BALOBA-1460 file (C-alpha; in Angstrom, 3 decimals):
// residues 324
<rec num="1" residu="x" x="0.207" y="-0.034" z="-0.091"/>
<rec num="2" residu="x" x="1.384" y="3.288" z="-0.744"/>
<rec num="3" residu="x" x="1.695" y="6.369" z="1.436"/>
<rec num="4" residu="x" x="-1.177" y="7.762" z="-0.032"/>
<rec num="5" residu="x" x="-3.454" y="4.942" z="0.107"/>
<rec num="6" residu="x" x="-2.449" y="4.550" z="3.618"/>
<rec num="7" residu="x" x="-3.315" y="8.150" z="4.810"/>
<rec num="8" residu="x" x="-6.466" y="8.064" z="2.912"/>
<rec num="9" residu="x" x="-7.488" y="4.714" z="4.008"/>
<rec num="10" residu="x" x="-7.860" y="5.853" z="7.680"/>
<rec num="11" residu="x" x="-11.224" y="7.973" z="6.624"/>
<rec num="12" residu="x" x="-14.527" y="6.146" z="6.637"/>
<rec num="13" residu="x" x="-16.430" y="8.427" z="4.749"/>
<rec num="14" residu="x" x="-15.917" y="8.356" z="1.032"/>
<rec num="15" residu="x" x="-16.578" y="12.294" z="0.624"/>
<rec num="16" residu="x" x="-13.886" y="12.937" z="3.144"/>
<rec num="17" residu="x" x="-11.559" y="10.012" z="1.273"/>
<rec num="18" residu="x" x="-12.075" y="12.372" z="-1.843"/>
<rec num="19" residu="x" x="-10.955" y="15.292" z="-0.423"/>
<rec num="20" residu="x" x="-8.238" y="13.600" z="1.403"/>
<rec num="21" residu="x" x="-6.767" y="12.290" z="-1.789"/>
<rec num="22" residu="x" x="-7.171" y="15.596" z="-3.561"/>
<rec num="23" residu="x" x="-5.124" y="17.297" z="-0.584"/>
<rec num="24" residu="x" x="-2.422" y="15.007" z="-0.424"/>
<rec num="25" residu="x" x="-2.162" y="13.096" z="-4.246"/>
<rec num="26" residu="x" x="1.114" y="14.470" z="-5.622"/>
<rec num="27" residu="x" x="0.801" y="17.033" z="-8.508"/>
<rec num="28" residu="x" x="0.881" y="15.827" z="-11.743"/>
<rec num="29" residu="x" x="3.153" y="18.598" z="-13.099"/>
<rec num="30" residu="x" x="6.992" y="19.396" z="-11.956"/>
<rec num="31" residu="x" x="7.194" y="22.963" z="-10.272"/>
<rec num="32" residu="x" x="9.216" y="24.179" z="-12.771"/>
<rec num="33" residu="x" x="6.348" y="23.567" z="-15.610"/>
<rec num="34" residu="x" x="3.707" y="24.714" z="-13.448"/>
<rec num="35" residu="x" x="3.220" y="28.157" z="-14.934"/>
<rec num="36" residu="x" x="3.360" y="29.405" z="-11.380"/>
<rec num="37" residu="x" x="4.096" y="28.207" z="-7.844"/>
<rec num="38" residu="x" x="2.543" y="24.695" z="-6.816"/>
<rec num="39" residu="x" x="-0.129" y="25.167" z="-4.196"/>
<rec num="40" residu="x" x="-0.251" y="23.530" z="-0.623"/>
<rec num="41" residu="x" x="-2.760" y="23.253" z="1.943"/>
<rec num="42" residu="x" x="0.049" y="23.107" z="4.642"/>
<rec num="43" residu="x" x="2.821" y="24.857" z="4.601"/>
<rec num="44" residu="x" x="4.419" y="22.959" z="7.873"/>
<rec num="45" residu="x" x="4.595" y="19.443" z="9.420"/>
<rec num="46" residu="x" x="2.367" y="21.316" z="12.370"/>
<rec num="47" residu="x" x="-0.171" y="22.651" z="9.617"/>
<rec num="48" residu="x" x="-0.247" y="19.017" z="8.161"/>
<rec num="49" residu="x" x="-1.060" y="17.306" z="11.212"/>
<rec num="50" residu="x" x="-3.772" y="20.024" z="11.672"/>
<rec num="51" residu="x" x="-5.707" y="19.169" z="8.195"/>
<rec num="52" residu="x" x="-5.300" y="15.233" z="9.630"/>
<rec num="53" residu="x" x="-7.139" y="16.320" z="12.665"/>
<rec num="54" residu="x" x="-9.730" y="18.422" z="10.925"/>
<rec num="55" residu="x" x="-10.384" y="15.329" z="8.446"/>
<rec num="56" residu="x" x="-10.770" y="13.101" z="11.191"/>
<rec num="57" residu="x" x="-13.222" y="15.241" z="12.944"/>
<rec num="58" residu="x" x="-15.456" y="15.740" z="9.671"/>
<rec num="59" residu="x" x="-14.861" y="11.770" z="9.060"/>
<rec num="60" residu="x" x="-16.876" y="11.731" z="12.273"/>
<rec num="61" residu="x" x="-19.840" y="14.300" z="11.487"/>
<rec num="62" residu="x" x="-19.945" y="14.791" z="7.585"/>
<rec num="63" residu="x" x="-23.074" y="15.917" z="7.458"/>
<rec num="64" residu="x" x="-22.485" y="19.333" z="6.758"/>
<rec num="65" residu="x" x="-19.999" y="18.450" z="4.479"/>
<rec num="66" residu="x" x="-22.277" y="16.388" z="2.486"/>
<rec num="67" residu="x" x="-24.614" y="18.887" z="2.055"/>
<rec num="68" residu="x" x="-22.488" y="21.031" z="0.374"/>
<rec num="69" residu="x" x="-20.457" y="18.529" z="-1.793"/>
<rec num="70" residu="x" x="-23.053" y="16.289" z="-2.531"/>
<rec num="71" residu="x" x="-25.198" y="18.094" z="-4.955"/>
<rec num="72" residu="x" x="-27.406" y="16.248" z="-7.324"/>
<rec num="73" residu="x" x="-25.781" y="18.954" z="-9.997"/>
<rec num="74" residu="x" x="-22.581" y="17.932" z="-9.544"/>
<rec num="75" residu="x" x="-22.582" y="15.946" z="-12.243"/>
<rec num="76" residu="x" x="-19.053" y="16.533" z="-13.809"/>
<rec num="77" residu="x" x="-16.000" y="15.194" z="-11.476"/>
<rec num="78" residu="x" x="-14.037" y="18.663" z="-12.416"/>
<rec num="79" residu="x" x="-17.066" y="20.667" z="-10.269"/>
<rec num="80" residu="x" x="-17.158" y="18.087" z="-7.704"/>
<rec num="81" residu="x" x="-13.351" y="18.365" z="-7.090"/>
<rec num="82" residu="x" x="-14.078" y="21.952" z="-6.573"/>
<rec num="83" residu="x" x="-16.819" y="21.828" z="-4.083"/>
<rec num="84" residu="x" x="-14.483" y="19.528" z="-2.099"/>
<rec num="85" residu="x" x="-11.405" y="22.015" z="-2.317"/>
<rec num="86" residu="x" x="-13.766" y="24.757" z="-1.776"/>
<rec num="87" residu="x" x="-15.091" y="23.263" z="1.537"/>
<rec num="88" residu="x" x="-11.404" y="22.657" z="2.878"/>
<rec num="89" residu="x" x="-10.761" y="26.451" z="2.023"/>
<rec num="90" residu="x" x="-13.566" y="27.910" z="3.874"/>
<rec num="91" residu="x" x="-13.700" y="25.822" z="6.822"/>
<rec num="92" residu="x" x="-10.254" y="23.934" z="7.273"/>
<rec num="93" residu="x" x="-7.545" y="24.950" z="9.723"/>
<rec num="94" residu="x" x="-5.042" y="26.435" z="7.155"/>
<rec num="95" residu="x" x="-6.952" y="28.585" z="5.077"/>
<rec num="96" residu="x" x="-9.503" y="31.177" z="4.853"/>
<rec num="97" residu="x" x="-11.641" y="31.780" z="1.890"/>
<rec num="98" residu="x" x="-12.222" y="35.159" z="0.470"/>
<rec num="99" residu="x" x="-14.326" y="34.302" z="-2.827"/>
<rec num="100" residu="x" x="-14.450" y="31.477" z="-5.226"/>
<rec num="101" residu="x" x="-15.781" y="31.186" z="-8.833"/>
<rec num="102" residu="x" x="-14.816" y="35.076" z="-9.165"/>
<rec num="103" residu="x" x="-16.168" y="35.761" z="-13.168"/>
<rec num="104" residu="x" x="-14.158" y="38.506" z="-14.824"/>
<rec num="105" residu="x" x="-16.283" y="40.380" z="-17.295"/>
<rec num="106" residu="x" x="-15.625" y="42.915" z="-20.257"/>
<rec num="107" residu="x" x="-18.121" y="44.462" z="-22.412"/>
<rec num="108" residu="x" x="-20.661" y="42.294" z="-20.843"/>
<rec num="109" residu="x" x="-18.818" y="38.775" z="-22.112"/>
<rec num="110" residu="x" x="-17.140" y="36.714" z="-19.498"/>
<rec num="111" residu="x" x="-13.742" y="36.254" z="-20.209"/>
<rec num="112" residu="x" x="-12.739" y="34.183" z="-17.573"/>
<rec num="113" residu="x" x="-13.712" y="32.588" z="-13.707"/>
<rec num="114" residu="x" x="-10.901" y="32.538" z="-11.345"/>
<rec num="115" residu="x" x="-11.259" y="29.303" z="-8.869"/>
<rec num="116" residu="x" x="-10.598" y="30.955" z="-5.837"/>
<rec num="117" residu="x" x="-8.723" y="33.781" z="-3.781"/>
<rec num="118" residu="x" x="-8.325" y="32.588" z="0.122"/>
<rec num="119" residu="x" x="-5.904" y="33.873" z="2.676"/>
<rec num="120" residu="x" x="-3.557" y="31.513" z="3.866"/>
<rec num="121" residu="x" x="-2.244" y="31.172" z="8.112"/>
<rec num="122" residu="x" x="0.978" y="33.740" z="6.838"/>
<rec num="123" residu="x" x="-1.524" y="36.002" z="5.845"/>
<rec num="124" residu="x" x="-0.568" y="35.969" z="1.781"/>
<rec num="125" residu="x" x="-3.222" y="36.023" z="-0.584"/>
<rec num="126" residu="x" x="-3.230" y="33.683" z="-2.547"/>
<rec num="127" residu="x" x="-5.174" y="32.876" z="-6.413"/>
<rec num="128" residu="x" x="-5.560" y="28.835" z="-6.651"/>
<rec num="129" residu="x" x="-6.851" y="27.453" z="-10.063"/>
<rec num="130" residu="x" x="-7.459" y="23.442" z="-10.052"/>
<rec num="131" residu="x" x="-7.104" y="21.004" z="-12.611"/>
<rec num="132" residu="x" x="-8.183" y="17.237" z="-11.984"/>
<rec num="133" residu="x" x="-7.168" y="15.229" z="-14.780"/>
<rec num="134" residu="x" x="-7.131" y="11.584" z="-16.118"/>
<rec num="135" residu="x" x="-5.056" y="11.337" z="-19.226"/>
<rec num="136" residu="x" x="-3.810" y="7.997" z="-20.734"/>
<rec num="137" residu="x" x="-0.498" y="7.587" z="-22.686"/>
<rec num="138" residu="x" x="-0.251" y="7.147" z="-26.467"/>
<rec num="139" residu="x" x="3.133" y="6.885" z="-27.460"/>
<rec num="140" residu="x" x="4.303" y="5.411" z="-30.465"/>
<rec num="141" residu="x" x="7.035" y="3.103" z="-30.799"/>
<rec num="142" residu="x" x="9.585" y="5.924" z="-32.527"/>
<rec num="143" residu="x" x="12.348" y="6.952" z="-30.277"/>
<rec num="144" residu="x" x="11.799" y="10.722" z="-29.169"/>
<rec num="145" residu="x" x="11.030" y="12.740" z="-25.870"/>
<rec num="146" residu="x" x="7.745" y="12.372" z="-24.741"/>
<rec num="147" residu="x" x="5.099" y="15.410" z="-25.207"/>
<rec num="148" residu="x" x="2.531" y="16.734" z="-22.896"/>
<rec num="149" residu="x" x="0.169" y="16.225" z="-26.344"/>
<rec num="150" residu="x" x="0.733" y="12.207" z="-25.777"/>
<rec num="151" residu="x" x="-1.298" y="12.031" z="-22.952"/>
<rec num="152" residu="x" x="-5.077" y="12.337" z="-23.925"/>
<rec num="153" residu="x" x="-8.120" y="12.300" z="-22.274"/>
<rec num="154" residu="x" x="-10.147" y="8.672" z="-22.338"/>
<rec num="155" residu="x" x="-12.935" y="10.384" z="-24.744"/>
<rec num="156" residu="x" x="-10.398" y="12.065" z="-26.767"/>
<rec num="157" residu="x" x="-12.056" y="15.443" z="-25.725"/>
<rec num="158" residu="x" x="-9.201" y="16.725" z="-23.888"/>
<rec num="159" residu="x" x="-5.410" y="16.855" z="-24.169"/>
<rec num="160" residu="x" x="-2.799" y="17.774" z="-21.470"/>
<rec num="161" residu="x" x="-0.912" y="20.435" z="-23.586"/>
<rec num="162" residu="x" x="-4.014" y="22.046" z="-24.401"/>
<rec num="163" residu="x" x="-4.828" y="22.051" z="-20.741"/>
<rec num="164" residu="x" x="-1.298" y="23.378" z="-19.301"/>
<rec num="165" residu="x" x="-1.254" y="25.843" z="-21.916"/>
<rec num="166" residu="x" x="-4.516" y="27.236" z="-21.195"/>
<rec num="167" residu="x" x="-3.692" y="26.999" z="-17.044"/>
<rec num="168" residu="x" x="-0.776" y="28.876" z="-17.850"/>
<rec num="169" residu="x" x="-1.434" y="31.746" z="-20.480"/>
<rec num="170" residu="x" x="-5.159" y="32.334" z="-19.435"/>
<rec num="171" residu="x" x="-6.380" y="30.786" z="-15.694"/>
<rec num="172" residu="x" x="-3.274" y="31.600" z="-13.987"/>
<rec num="173" residu="x" x="-2.984" y="35.155" z="-15.372"/>
<rec num="174" residu="x" x="-6.681" y="36.260" z="-14.371"/>
<rec num="175" residu="x" x="-5.715" y="38.256" z="-11.336"/>
<rec num="176" residu="x" x="-3.177" y="40.060" z="-13.029"/>
<rec num="177" residu="x" x="-5.614" y="41.344" z="-15.452"/>
<rec num="178" residu="x" x="-7.212" y="44.938" z="-15.497"/>
<rec num="179" residu="x" x="-10.831" y="43.626" z="-15.581"/>
<rec num="180" residu="x" x="-9.839" y="42.143" z="-12.105"/>
<rec num="181" residu="x" x="-8.264" y="45.094" z="-10.541"/>
<rec num="182" residu="x" x="-11.682" y="46.746" z="-11.358"/>
<rec num="183" residu="x" x="-13.350" y="44.330" z="-9.024"/>
<rec num="184" residu="x" x="-11.762" y="45.889" z="-5.997"/>
<rec num="185" residu="x" x="-10.641" y="43.054" z="-4.284"/>
<rec num="186" residu="x" x="-7.363" y="43.660" z="-2.450"/>
<rec num="187" residu="x" x="-4.109" y="41.756" z="-3.416"/>
<rec num="188" residu="x" x="-1.675" y="41.954" z="-4.321"/>
<rec num="189" residu="x" x="-2.517" y="38.217" z="-5.367"/>
<rec num="190" residu="x" x="-0.194" y="35.226" z="-5.495"/>
<rec num="191" residu="x" x="-1.188" y="32.750" z="-8.320"/>
<rec num="192" residu="x" x="-0.742" y="29.027" z="-7.697"/>
<rec num="193" residu="x" x="-1.664" y="25.775" z="-9.320"/>
<rec num="194" residu="x" x="-3.082" y="22.254" z="-8.234"/>
<rec num="195" residu="x" x="-3.000" y="20.326" z="-11.208"/>
<rec num="196" residu="x" x="-3.854" y="16.444" z="-9.927"/>
<rec num="197" residu="x" x="-4.807" y="13.485" z="-10.482"/>
<rec num="198" residu="x" x="-3.463" y="10.011" z="-12.387"/>
<rec num="199" residu="x" x="-1.452" y="9.164" z="-15.870"/>
<rec num="200" residu="x" x="-2.279" y="5.565" z="-17.179"/>
<rec num="201" residu="x" x="0.565" y="4.129" z="-19.301"/>
<rec num="202" residu="x" x="0.024" y="1.165" z="-21.584"/>
<rec num="203" residu="x" x="0.317" y="-2.274" z="-19.978"/>
<rec num="204" residu="x" x="-1.331" y="-5.071" z="-17.818"/>
<rec num="205" residu="x" x="0.398" y="-2.909" z="-14.551"/>
<rec num="206" residu="x" x="1.262" y="0.647" z="-13.483"/>
<rec num="207" residu="x" x="4.889" y="0.835" z="-14.106"/>
<rec num="208" residu="x" x="7.001" y="2.788" z="-11.000"/>
<rec num="209" residu="x" x="9.167" y="4.268" z="-13.334"/>
<rec num="210" residu="x" x="8.072" y="5.360" z="-16.647"/>
<rec num="211" residu="x" x="11.203" y="5.705" z="-19.354"/>
<rec num="212" residu="x" x="9.262" y="8.222" z="-21.747"/>
<rec num="213" residu="x" x="7.756" y="10.454" z="-19.315"/>
<rec num="214" residu="x" x="6.950" y="14.100" z="-20.304"/>
<rec num="215" residu="x" x="9.615" y="16.773" z="-19.339"/>
<rec num="216" residu="x" x="6.687" y="18.368" z="-17.534"/>
<rec num="217" residu="x" x="5.307" y="15.604" z="-15.539"/>
<rec num="218" residu="x" x="6.870" y="15.128" z="-11.755"/>
<rec num="219" residu="x" x="8.783" y="12.065" z="-11.010"/>
<rec num="220" residu="x" x="6.454" y="10.973" z="-8.351"/>
<rec num="221" residu="x" x="2.778" y="11.279" z="-10.314"/>
<rec num="222" residu="x" x="0.161" y="8.973" z="-9.706"/>
<rec num="223" residu="x" x="0.091" y="6.185" z="-12.131"/>
<rec num="224" residu="x" x="-2.110" y="3.772" z="-13.950"/>
<rec num="225" residu="x" x="-2.449" y="1.591" z="-16.875"/>
<rec num="226" residu="x" x="-4.646" y="0.848" z="-19.626"/>
<rec num="227" residu="x" x="-5.439" y="-2.082" z="-21.812"/>
<rec num="228" residu="x" x="-7.657" y="-2.600" z="-25.054"/>
<rec num="229" residu="x" x="-10.336" y="-5.007" z="-24.532"/>
<rec num="230" residu="x" x="-8.687" y="-7.617" z="-26.467"/>
<rec num="231" residu="x" x="-5.765" y="-7.327" z="-24.434"/>
<rec num="232" residu="x" x="-7.858" y="-7.310" z="-21.484"/>
<rec num="233" residu="x" x="-9.590" y="-10.617" z="-22.494"/>
<rec num="234" residu="x" x="-6.562" y="-12.430" z="-23.623"/>
<rec num="235" residu="x" x="-4.639" y="-11.624" z="-20.364"/>
<rec num="236" residu="x" x="-7.334" y="-11.864" z="-17.850"/>
<rec num="237" residu="x" x="-9.771" y="-14.205" z="-19.557"/>
<rec num="238" residu="x" x="-12.897" y="-15.280" z="-17.752"/>
<rec num="239" residu="x" x="-11.718" y="-17.328" z="-14.780"/>
<rec num="240" residu="x" x="-12.245" y="-16.060" z="-11.113"/>
<rec num="241" residu="x" x="-9.489" y="-15.878" z="-8.476"/>
<rec num="242" residu="x" x="-10.550" y="-16.078" z="-5.343"/>
<rec num="243" residu="x" x="-7.996" y="-13.401" z="-4.002"/>
<rec num="244" residu="x" x="-8.666" y="-10.428" z="-6.347"/>
<rec num="245" residu="x" x="-11.786" y="-8.506" z="-7.399"/>
<rec num="246" residu="x" x="-12.441" y="-5.981" z="-10.509"/>
<rec num="247" residu="x" x="-15.098" y="-2.914" z="-9.840"/>
<rec num="248" residu="x" x="-16.035" y="-0.665" z="-12.509"/>
<rec num="249" residu="x" x="-15.529" y="2.741" z="-11.549"/>
<rec num="250" residu="x" x="-17.988" y="5.323" z="-12.433"/>
<rec num="251" residu="x" x="-16.683" y="9.051" z="-12.963"/>
<rec num="252" residu="x" x="-17.651" y="10.082" z="-9.725"/>
<rec num="253" residu="x" x="-15.673" y="7.516" z="-8.410"/>
<rec num="254" residu="x" x="-12.611" y="8.463" z="-9.949"/>
<rec num="255" residu="x" x="-10.781" y="10.357" z="-7.089"/>
<rec num="256" residu="x" x="-9.724" y="7.835" z="-3.845"/>
<rec num="257" residu="x" x="-10.146" y="4.361" z="-3.548"/>
<rec num="258" residu="x" x="-13.364" y="2.996" z="-1.828"/>
<rec num="259" residu="x" x="-13.810" y="0.401" z="0.172"/>
<rec num="260" residu="x" x="-14.778" y="-3.029" z="-0.822"/>
<rec num="261" residu="x" x="-16.153" y="-5.249" z="1.818"/>
<rec num="262" residu="x" x="-16.640" y="-9.265" z="1.893"/>
<rec num="263" residu="x" x="-20.063" y="-9.295" z="0.866"/>
<rec num="264" residu="x" x="-19.433" y="-6.748" z="-2.497"/>
<rec num="265" residu="x" x="-16.037" y="-8.766" z="-3.556"/>
<rec num="266" residu="x" x="-18.103" y="-12.466" z="-2.999"/>
<rec num="267" residu="x" x="-20.742" y="-10.870" z="-5.387"/>
<rec num="268" residu="x" x="-18.165" y="-9.548" z="-7.764"/>
<rec num="269" residu="x" x="-15.851" y="-12.965" z="-8.238"/>
<rec num="270" residu="x" x="-19.570" y="-15.067" z="-8.617"/>
<rec num="271" residu="x" x="-20.221" y="-12.617" z="-11.278"/>
<rec num="272" residu="x" x="-16.377" y="-12.306" z="-12.617"/>
<rec num="273" residu="x" x="-17.525" y="-14.352" z="-15.786"/>
<rec num="274" residu="x" x="-19.829" y="-11.829" z="-16.696"/>
<rec num="275" residu="x" x="-18.177" y="-8.730" z="-16.476"/>
<rec num="276" residu="x" x="-15.172" y="-10.256" z="-18.313"/>
<rec num="277" residu="x" x="-17.590" y="-10.833" z="-21.149"/>
<rec num="278" residu="x" x="-19.192" y="-7.131" z="-20.999"/>
<rec num="279" residu="x" x="-15.853" y="-5.814" z="-20.831"/>
<rec num="280" residu="x" x="-14.423" y="-7.676" z="-24.130"/>
<rec num="281" residu="x" x="-16.765" y="-5.599" z="-25.731"/>
<rec num="282" residu="x" x="-17.061" y="-2.210" z="-24.751"/>
<rec num="283" residu="x" x="-17.640" y="0.815" z="-26.930"/>
<rec num="284" residu="x" x="-16.166" y="3.582" z="-24.592"/>
<rec num="285" residu="x" x="-12.825" y="3.292" z="-22.248"/>
<rec num="286" residu="x" x="-14.052" y="2.348" z="-18.630"/>
<rec num="287" residu="x" x="-11.728" y="2.468" z="-15.937"/>
<rec num="288" residu="x" x="-11.577" y="-0.536" z="-13.256"/>
<rec num="289" residu="x" x="-9.928" y="-0.670" z="-9.873"/>
<rec num="290" residu="x" x="-8.653" y="-4.076" z="-8.840"/>
<rec num="291" residu="x" x="-9.151" y="-5.250" z="-5.325"/>
<rec num="292" residu="x" x="-6.679" y="-7.743" z="-3.646"/>
<rec num="293" residu="x" x="-7.750" y="-9.720" z="-0.196"/>
<rec num="294" residu="x" x="-5.041" y="-9.210" z="2.237"/>
<rec num="295" residu="x" x="-3.584" y="-11.387" z="5.124"/>
<rec num="296" residu="x" x="-6.177" y="-10.161" z="7.154"/>
<rec num="297" residu="x" x="-9.109" y="-11.037" z="5.048"/>
<rec num="298" residu="x" x="-9.683" y="-7.473" z="3.826"/>
<rec num="299" residu="x" x="-9.995" y="-6.224" z="0.561"/>
<rec num="300" residu="x" x="-7.727" y="-3.125" z="-0.845"/>
<rec num="301" residu="x" x="-7.397" y="-1.340" z="-3.896"/>
<rec num="302" residu="x" x="-3.915" y="-2.483" z="-5.645"/>
<rec num="303" residu="x" x="-4.352" y="-1.410" z="-8.792"/>
<rec num="304" residu="x" x="-6.817" y="0.999" z="-11.420"/>
<rec num="305" residu="x" x="-6.584" y="1.263" z="-14.927"/>
<rec num="306" residu="x" x="-8.687" y="2.020" z="-18.268"/>
<rec num="307" residu="x" x="-10.021" y="-0.900" z="-20.725"/>
<rec num="308" residu="x" x="-10.829" y="1.120" z="-24.102"/>
<rec num="309" residu="x" x="-12.350" y="-0.341" z="-27.340"/>
<rec num="310" residu="x" x="-9.650" y="-2.053" z="-29.569"/>
<rec num="311" residu="x" x="-9.963" y="0.721" z="-32.375"/>
<rec num="312" residu="x" x="-9.001" y="3.619" z="-29.470"/>
<rec num="313" residu="x" x="-5.364" y="3.557" z="-29.530"/>
<rec num="314" residu="x" x="-5.595" y="4.382" z="-33.417"/>
<rec num="315" residu="x" x="-7.748" y="7.335" z="-32.788"/>
<rec num="316" residu="x" x="-5.795" y="8.368" z="-30.069"/>
<rec num="317" residu="x" x="-2.395" y="8.748" z="-31.868"/>
<rec num="318" residu="x" x="-4.476" y="10.947" z="-34.258"/>
<rec num="319" residu="x" x="-5.677" y="13.033" z="-31.631"/>
<rec num="320" residu="x" x="-2.316" y="13.300" z="-30.044"/>
<rec num="321" residu="x" x="-0.798" y="14.608" z="-33.655"/>
<rec num="322" residu="x" x="-3.463" y="16.719" z="-34.680"/>
<rec num="323" residu="x" x="-2.481" y="20.270" z="-34.718"/>
<rec num="324" residu="x" x="-5.590" y="22.186" z="-32.138"/>
């Protein structure tokens, strides 16, 4: 179990687990490539302990948090993640919320929206921009330096280089614009970026070392794997193992690992053949989490990845090469 998994696993409530993952997961970008300093929810070991203590208190009584973060209108993962971070900034022990989702307009047209304006314990006024991303690496066999464009969204509607460019040239610059100065929100404001969550690489397991990682990507970023439906069917077959279960992850469960209870695992193992048959003919990329039973009999997530349609890699390579 990784350090992040051990930290998240101390919390029972799934929404608190998602927030803990958002706060403590490593960044996807190197500090030198983030376009601004990387945001830090805590600036010292003492503040880190205070955040963990606050999360434990929230875990014991999460009702108010649920009312804020479990809005049925939150059908996009990015909006849900913003609600989690916004609650922390407003109620956590190390920050004070000043404004959220601050629109900038020019001639009645919205030209941007700042995610969060806040003040930390040291009194520094910060402008945080959040991005939670899940990209699949689609490099080819040609030896070359990897590019951010090689990381594409599972539905081929997003690409890491495009998101990075917008973050650096537009989002992080919002508080330096004349339109922002007209809002009369006392600064100065220090822009900081929060870019998380996970990058997925072709193969049967998440590699610890990725030889062709793009130079902008942080060394310790979270990793997963992806396989085509045919590769999945050939390597895993339809036979069940009594110490291993697979769970399809809906989009709103893509942040932190979920708990898998014994009764649920038994049902998944009993239906393993059906699950494998369905995954062999999927029409869209599907995230899976694999759970292994440990020596105590508890089920814990050990890997996470995507099964993609057989024609997806060709379409993904074309999307990665396209000038947009």
